[in-house]
N, C-alpha and C positions, 0 to 999 in steps of 0.2 A: 976626371972626365967620364970614366966608365960608370961611376956611381951616379953621376948626373943623368946619363943615358938610361940607366936602370930605373931611376926615380921617375923620369919622364915616361918610360914605357909602362911602369906600374900605374901611374896616374891615368894614362890613356886607357889602359885595360880596365881600370875601375870605372871610368866614365862610360866605356862601351858596355860593361856589364850592367850598369845602372840604367842605360837607355833602353827604351822599349824596342822590341823586335819589330823590324819593318821601318824603323826610323833612324837606325844607327848611322847609315852612310849619309843620309840627307842632313843629319845633325852635324856630322863631321864636315860636310860641305859648307854649312852655314858658319861653323867655327873658323874655317879657313878663308872664307870669302872676304873678311875684313883686312887680310894681309895685302900690302901693296903688290901690284902685278910684277914689278921688277925686283922683288926681294930675292936675294941669292938662294935662300932655302927653298923658296917656291920654284924657282927655275931649276934647281938641282932635283927637286922632287918630280917635276914634269919630265925632265930628261931621263931620270931613273925609271919612271913609269913607262915612257915610250920605249926605252931600252928593253925592259922586261916584256912589254907587249911584242916587240920585234923578235926577241929571242923565243918567246912562246909560239909565235906564228911560224918561225923557221922550224921549230921542233915538231910542228904538226906534220911536216913532210919528211923529216928525218927522225930516226929513233931518239926519243928523249921525252921529257915530261912537258910536252907542248901545252896541253889544255890547262894543267895546274899552274904553270908559270904564267900563262895568259890571264887566268883568273886572279892570280896573286898580284900581277902588275896592275890590273884594273881595280881590284879591291883595296889594296894597301896604299897605292900611290895616287892614281888618277881620280878616285872617287871624291877626293877632296877638292878637285879642280873642275869637275864637270857635273853640273846638276842632273843632266840626263843620265849619266852613268851611275850617279849616286841613287837615283830613283829606280833604275833597273836592278841594281844590286839589292836594294831594299825589297823590291818585289820578289826577286829570286830567293832571298833569305826566308821570306814568309812562305813562298810556294813550295820550297824544297825542305822546309824545316822538319816535317814529320818523317819523310824517307831517310834523311840524314840521321836524325835522332834514333830511328829504328835500327839502322845499321850500327851506330856507335854504341847502343846499349847491348848489342850482341857481339862480343868480341870474336866468337867463332865465325859468325857471318862475315864480319869485317875481314878477318884473316883469310877466309875462304874466297871472298870476293877479290881481294888483292892477289891471292895465289893464282886464281883462275885467270885474272887479267894479265898477270906476268907470264903465265904459261901460254896464253893465246898470243901475246905480243912476241914472245920468243919464237913460237911456231911460225907466225907470219914473217918475222924477220928471217928465219931460217929458210922459209919457202922463197922469199924474195932473193936471197943470196944464191940459192942453189939453182 
């Protein structure tokens, strides 16, 4: 079972790498649109997506990885179910491609950015508690 999951993930990653930037999520939407609406995997994927979105939304107001979980839920799960969400994610991928690549090419900047963000978050949490 684990080998099958790994093979499926590798095939999906290869398809995503081969697809053109700005069209990855809409392509995924079209691949999944032929699956019947009441299919158990589709229902499970939708429930998982809404669960991640709810968890991410709740973590916006309490300490936790709210924004990243929210984006993860929409990108990985619900983009295959909603054409509008797939188009928005494709637009965001193209719009933020250069800034993200710039940060990822510079490990020092990435580490510094994460360190400063964690420091500010801890400071704000400490100020809120005190």
